N, C-alpha and C positions, 0 to 999 in steps of 0.2 A: 406827653406819651403817657397812656392808660397803662400802669403797672398791673393794678388789678386785673385788668381784661386779658394781658398776655398770661399771666399765671393763673387763669381761671380754670378751678376743677371741674372737668366734665361730668355732667350727671351720670348716675348710674343707668344703664340702658336696662330696658325691662326686661330683654332677655337673660340677663345676669340675674333675676331674681330667683328662678329656679335652681340655681347653681349653688353646690354645696359651700357651706359657709364653713370659716375656721373653726369655729365651736357651734355645736348645736344644742338642743337640750340636754339637761345632764341625764343620764341614766339612772334608772330606778335601782331601788336595793334589790330587787330580783332579779334584774338584767345583770348587775354586778356579781351576783353569785356565780355567773356562769364564768366569770372570767378569774375565779380564784382558783390556786392551785389545790388539786387534790390530795389529801394527807396519803401517807403511804399506808397505813392502815386500814385504809378505806372508810374511815368515819367521815361524817358530814361536816361542812365547816360550820363555824357558829353563826347563827341567825340573830336578827335583831329581837329585842325583848318586845311585849307586847305594850310597854308604854311608849315605843315609839322612838326611845334613846337608842342611838347606835353604839354596839358594843365593840371596842377595838379589835382589830383583825390582828393576829399575831402571825408573821410570814418568818420561815427559817431564812436566814440571809443566804447561806451556804445554797440551800436549795433553790433559791430562787436565781443566783449566780450561774449555777450548773444550768438550771432550766433556759436561761438567755443564751449559754454558750451553744446548747443544741439548737434551740430555735429562736433567734434574738428576735424576731416579729411575733411571737407567739402572744405576746401580751396585747396585741391590737387585734381588733374583730376579725374573725375570718383569716387572721395572720397575715393582714394586708399590711405591706411595708411603706406603702405610700398614706397610710389612713392619717397620721398626725402630720403630713407633710405642711408647710407653711404655704400659705394662700393669700393672695391680696383680696381687696374687696370684690373684686370683680370675680374672683372663684379660680384665678389663674395659679398654678403652681409653680413654686420656685424647686421643688424637689424632684421625684423621678419624672414628673411629667406625664404619667400614664393615665390613658382613661381605663373604662372597665373591659371594653374589648381588647385592648391592648394587654391588659394584666392576664386576661385569660389565654391570649396566645403565647405569652412568655411562660405561664404555668404549664401549657402543653408541651413545650420544648423541655422545661426543666424534668417534668415527667418522663419525656422520652428519653432525657439523658440518664435519667436514675435506672430506668426500666431497661435500657439498651434496645428499645424498638421506637425507632424515630418515624417508621412508616405503617401505614395500615394496611394489612394484608388484603390483596383485591383477590376476590372470590369469582368465579365462572359468572353466577348470578350478577353479581354488581357491575361486571363487566360489559354484560348484555345490557343492563340499564343503562350504561353509560354510552354505549354505542348507539341505543335507541335515541338518547337525549342529543349526542351528537347529530344524527340524521335530522332531528327535527329543527337543531339549530342551522343546518343547512338550508332546510326548506324555508325556514323564516326568514334568512336572509335573502334567498330568491325572491319570495314574495315580496318583500319590502323594496328589492331593487327593481320589480317589476310594477309595482304600485307607483314609487314614486323614483321615476329614472332620472328626473332631473334636479333633484332635491337630496344631495348627499346627505344631509344634515339628516334627514329623517330615517336612513337605513345605516347611518354610520355605528350606531349602537349594535345594531345585529352582525355587523361586520367585526367588531370589537369582540364580540361573543364567539364568533366563529374562530376567530384568532385565537382565543384562549382555549376553546374546545380542541383545535389543532395540536397545540401544545401538550395539553393535558395527555393526548395519546401515547408520545414520545416518552412519557413517566411511566407509563403501565404495561404497555404491550410488550417490551423486550424483555421482563421479569421472567416471564414464562411461555416462549414463544411455540412450544409445543402444544400447552393447552390453548392460548389465547389466538393464535393465528388461524387456526381452522375457523374462528368465530367472524373473522375479518372478510372471508370468502362467501358465508351463505346467504342465500336469498337471491332475488333479481335483483335487488337494490344493496348489493353487498357495500361492505365499508370500503373496501377496494375499489369498485366502481366509482363510488361517491368521491373518492381521493382522485381518480383518475379524472373525473369531470371537472374538479377543482382546479386541474392545472391548467384549466382555459378560463378561469375566473377572470372578470373584467378588472379586477385588482389583483396586480402582478404580485403585492405583498402577499396575498392569500396563495397563489401558487407557489411563492417561496416557501410559505409554511408548509406546504405539501411536500415539497422537495427536500425540507428538512426532516420531516415524517418519515419519508421512505428511505433517506439516507440511514435514520437511526435504524428503522426497522429491518435493514438489511445488513447492518454492520457485523465484520466478522467475529466480533466478541459475542453477538448473539448467536451466532452460529456454534459458537465454542459452548456457550450454554447447554446447547441441544446435546453436543457431544459428550459433555461430562454428566448428562443424567444417565443413571443406571437402569432406569425404568421404561426403556425404550420399548414402543409398541411395534415389533418387528413387522406387523403384518400391515400396518398405516404408515403414511408419509409423514415423515417429520414436518412440523410447524413451517420451517424456512422453505422448504420443498412445496408445502401447499402454497406459501404465499407467493414464491417466484411463478409458479405455475399461472396463478391469478392474474397476477402484473403482466405476464405475457400475454394473457387472454385479452386485456384492457388496451393492448399495443403499446404499453409503458414506454417503449425506447421511440416510438413515433411522438408520442405526447412530450416526451423530455427535450427532444430536439427541437419541437416547435416552440417549446416554451423558451428555449436558448435564443430563438431568433429575436425576442421580443427585450432582451435584457440588455441594458447599456452598464458595460464593465467600469464607465466611469463613476457610477455610483457605487459607495460601499456595499449596500445590500445586494445589489444586482451581481457585484465581483463575487461576494460569498455564495449567492446562488449559484453561479457557474462552477465554483469551485466544488458544491454539494452536489449539483448534478454529475459531475465526474466522478465524485465519490461513490454514487449509485450504480454508475457503470462499472466502476472497479469492482464493487462488491457483487454486483451479479456475476460478472466474469470469473471472478476467483470462486463463487458458489458452484458454477457451470461452465468452464472455458468454451465448451461447444457454442455458447451464446454469442461468440465475437462475430460468427459468420451470420448470425439473426441479426445483429447489429448493424452490421454492414451491408448487408442486403436489403433490410427492409427500410432503412434510413438513408440519411445524407451525412452521418456521423464523420464519414473518413474525411469526406470533402470540408467539414468544418473543423476538423482536427488539424488539416493539412493550412488552410488557412491560419487558424489559430498560433500555429508554432511559426508562421512567417510573420508574424507581428513583430514590428521592430524592438518595441520596448518589451523588456524582460520583466516577467513578474511570476507569481506562483502558479496562476493558471495556465501559463504559457508552459512550465515545467510539468504539471501534471497531464496537461493534454499530449505532452510527448511520452507521457509514459503510459497512456490509456492507448497511444498510436502504437507503439512497442508492443504492447499485449495483443493487439488487435492482428498484428502480423506475425506473430510468433510461431504460430502452429498452423496458419489457413492460407493455401495456396489461392484460393478464390478471393481472399483478401488482398493478396500480394499483386495479383493480375488486375484486381479493381484499382489499387493504388498507380498501376502503370498507365492505366486509362486515364487517370486522372492527373498524369504529369507529375505524379509523386517523387518520383527519382530527382526529377528537377528542382523540386520544391526542398528535397531533403539536402541536395548538394548546395543550394543556394543558402540554407540555413547553416550547414556545417563551415562555408567558404570564411564565415566570420572568425573561425577558431584556426585558421592556418598560420597566422602570425600573432595571435592574440590568445591568452588564456582565459578561461571564465574567470568572473570576478570573485566568485565566492563558491561554496559547496554546493549550494543548490542549482546554480547556473552548469556547475561540472556535471550534476546529474542530468540536467537537460542535456548536455552535449551527449553524454553517453547513451540516453535514450535516444536521440536522432542518429547516434552510429549504430545503435543496435537495431532500430528499424531498417536500416539501409543494409545491414548484414542479412536480416531475416529475408528482404526483398530479394537480395542477389541470390538467395537459394533457389530461385526460379530461371531456369534458361533463357527465357524472354527476356527478364530484367537485366541480365548480364549485357544483353545488344544495346538496350536503351542506357545502361550506365556508361558504356564506351560512347555512345553518340553525344550524352550530354557532357561528355570530357570529364568523366568522373577519376579515371586514370591518371590525368595530369594534376587534378585538384589534389588527390590521395600524394601523389609524389611531392607536391609541394609541401602539404603537410608533415612528410617525412622530413625533409629539407631543413624546416623551420626548427625541428627539437622542441617543440611545445609539447603540452599536453596531448594533444591530438595525434602526435606522432605514432604512438603504440595503436591507437584506435585505427588510424589510415592504414597500418599494416593489417590490422584484423580484416578491415574491408576489403583490401586486396587480395588476402588470402581467399576470401569467398569469391570474389570477383573473376581471379585466375583459374579457379580450381573446376575438374572436368572437361570433357571435351567442348564444351560451349564456351569456355573461358579462353580458347587458343587466340581468338583475335584480341582478346585483352591483354594475353603475354606479349604479343609482338608488341602492341602500344606501351605496355611498360617499357620494353628495351627501347622503343623510339623516345620515351619522355625521360630517357636517362636515369630509370630507376634503380640499376644496378648498383650504382655508388653508394645511394643513400641505404638501399639495402643491405648493403654487407657492410656498412660502417656501422648500422644496428646490429648486424650478425656479429661483428669483432666485438661488439661494446663500447663503442666509442660514442663520445657525446657527453653531455653534462649527466650529473649523477642521477636528476630527476626522472631523466629518460633511458637509465639503464635497464635493459630489457629483463622482465621477470620470466618466470617458468613457462607463463603462459604466451608472452611476448614472443619467446623463443620458440614455441610450437608453431605460432603463425609464421615466423618468418621460416622455419623449415618447411611449412606447408607450402609458403610460396616458391620456394626451391624446387619443391617435390612438382608442383604444377608446371613450372618452366623447364624441366628436366622432361615433364610426360608432353608437354605441349608444343615446344619448339620442334619444327623440322630439323632432322639431322643435316649438315653440312650448309645450313643457311647462316646467314651474318649473323641474326640474333643467336643463334645458339653457339657459335665460334665465341662469340663476345661473352658468352654467360661460361663458357670452359677457360677463357682466358683470365677471368676474375679469380679463379682457382689457383692459377700458376702464378700470380702476381704474390710478391713478397716471400719467395722460396716456398712455395705452397703453405702458406700460414692459415688458410682457410680450410685446409684439410687436416692441420694439426686442430684446428678449432672443433673439427667436427669429432674426430676421434676423442678429444677432451669431454665433448658433450655426450659422446657415446658410452665413456666411462661413468660418467654420473649420472645417466639413465640406468645403464646396468646397476648401479650401486642402490638405486632406488627400487628396482625392480627385484633384486635379490632379498630385500626386506619383506616385500610383499609375499614373494614365493614362501619363503620360511613360514609365515603366518599361515598360509593357505596350506602348506604341508601339514601343519599341526592341526588346523581344524578336520583334515581327511583323516587323519590320525584318530582324532576324538571320535569322529563320525562312526570309523571301522570297529572301534572299541565298543560303541553304543550298539553295534549291530545294525546301523542306518546306511541304507544302499545310497549311492552318490548316482544320480541320474543325469539325464542329457541336460535338464536346465540347470540342475547345479554347476555342472562344466559349465555352461555358458556364462552364469554368473561370476564363476572364477576366472574367467578369460578376460570380461568385462574390468573386474578389478585389477588384473595385472596390466590392461589397457590403460587405465588411469594411474596404476602406480608405475608408469615409465616404460612401459611395452610399447606405447603408440609413438612416444617419443623414438625409441629405439628403433622401430621399423622405419620412420621417416629418415634417419640419419643412414641407416644401412642401405635404403633404397638410394639415396643420393651418391654413397661411397661406391656403391656397385655401377652406376653409371660413369663415374669419374674414373673408375678401375677400367671399365671397359672402353672408354674413350680416349683416356689420357695416359701415355706410358710412365710418365713422370710422376702423376697423381696415383698410378699404381704403385710405384716402386715407395712412394713415400708411406702410403697407407699399409703396406707390408711390412716395413721397417717400424712404424708405430706400434702395430699389432705384435710383431714379434717381440718388442720390448716387455709385453704384458703377456707373453707365453700364449699368444692366440694367432690364429690363421682366418684365411678366408672363409673358413669352414663356419665359424661361429656366425658370420654375416649370411651363409647360406640357409643355416638353422632359422634364423629370424625371419628371411624371406620367404622360406618354406612355411612357415605357420602363417604368416601373413597370407600365402597363396591359398592355404585349406581353408580360411576362415572369410575370404572375399566372397560378397554375394550372398543371397538367400532365396531360398526355393519360393517365398511369398512376395519376391520383389517385383515391381512392375517390369514390362518388356524393356523399354528404357533402361531402367536400372540394371537389369540383367546384361543388357548388351555392353553398358559401361563396365561392368564387373569381369564380364569375360574378356575384354580388352585389357583390363589391368592384369588379370591373370596370364595373359600371352606376354605381357611385358615382363612380370616377374618369372616365368619360365624361361624367355631368352637371358635374363640377367644372370639367373642360377647357373643355366649352361655354361655361360661364358666362366664365370666363377670357378666352376668345378674343374674346368680346363686350365686354370690357373693356381691351383692347390698345388 
């Protein structure tokens, strides 16, 4: 065994000859003068004599220690902390290990920390230069791809540069949207148009970079920056408004939906791209809710969302898709009808059927469930959708959800409240009785069941809304109506007792609101401010929210019971007398409701429903007046 060969020291490579050695040439006397401490009185340090002998330099030790505490690296040339770091024969350092460029970068961070200014202020001219450079980078990438279509290694550098250029936009533009965003829409080859074209880039990663840019530019925090600016130009559009208008001009919705079709959510980057695309939709809809109809009308977004929430596996994108779906259906009749045409009611019921016997696994999935229920409730605001709901056996599914007493129970009651309301809900009312829904409904009404399903004030309102719809839509002397009345007779009229109990609670809440309103009116009168019709309308809405709406539903139900069942009438009269009240209190509530039903600006169908409701209220009040 050749020991010498095994431990042979390698020769020094030629490349290392130019590296810095551990010790260079000794500095001259003149160079040393630069590093001597200055005296406090401004005198020059002693110099060498002409005979060449060096004179000893005297340094105050206390002054030297103080100077080192203030700057421990001041003794090194340029204050370089790594100047005397140990190195091996090949110039490799065992100390800080920083090259010159790295030291410059760290010095910049140190300076930023000292000055409190870590970012360079971007001016409009510098932004314009950057946008021009961005355009050149895009063109260069296009040219290289055309020139070398089958040789990716030759255009990969231009693609990397394009990736970096796109990321740089997100760090600069949101700083001042009012000033910077208008620059994105100028010219025939505007930055917005270039970004829209890049959404169709052959490299899907570049398209995802564009998605990230757009979600940052449209973020609600950027809009807040605009709102906080005090020097708004009232004559001109805000930056966000300019950007959104330009995005719509390039058909951004269609491009984003088209890009979604080529993403594979099994890949992490594509999954994030889907999430960010939904984020763009949310940002734009938050800025302008009217865009909900534009999105549905011009794209296949609604179809994509329905398919996405119907995927078996649960993830964040499924939850986000349900949220966007609920937003699209919230205020738009055309969108709801489009969902019906896509068999969306069936899809929503299929998705919700999972929760009839099982609760969501976590908070995020619970939000998904609630979004799906909200989307269904919004859809049922349309008469046509109530019929589709019944045909899809929606009533039966909701009754099952009520029986199981899971988290979906309260949401199912809310859905039924929407499905049974109005004249168009009559068939659903009968279907509800056939599905044996009364038993589960009154169990919830009486507060029976587990603690986690005990009805809240909102749940109680939906239960009362269901009872109002049943009394309104079920024909007199029919079997379903008789079964409804029989439920109030059970248990020695305990459900009438519950109604009066709820009435007392609603009255108590309403009295507090009315006292506050009276104080406000007195204050306005002292200030000489006249209360107009709009003010009175606002006060009425506050009273509705403060308990009047609940009180109106309770008295409507009590009036029907008093008129149709003698035993219920006697029980209600007895309970009211204990509180020094009569049927006149019920009449007063119904009269106010009668006076505020309908609106001159309502559509023909709504006016017809309002007129029918007024007729019912008049008949109930007439009977009660004869019983006072």
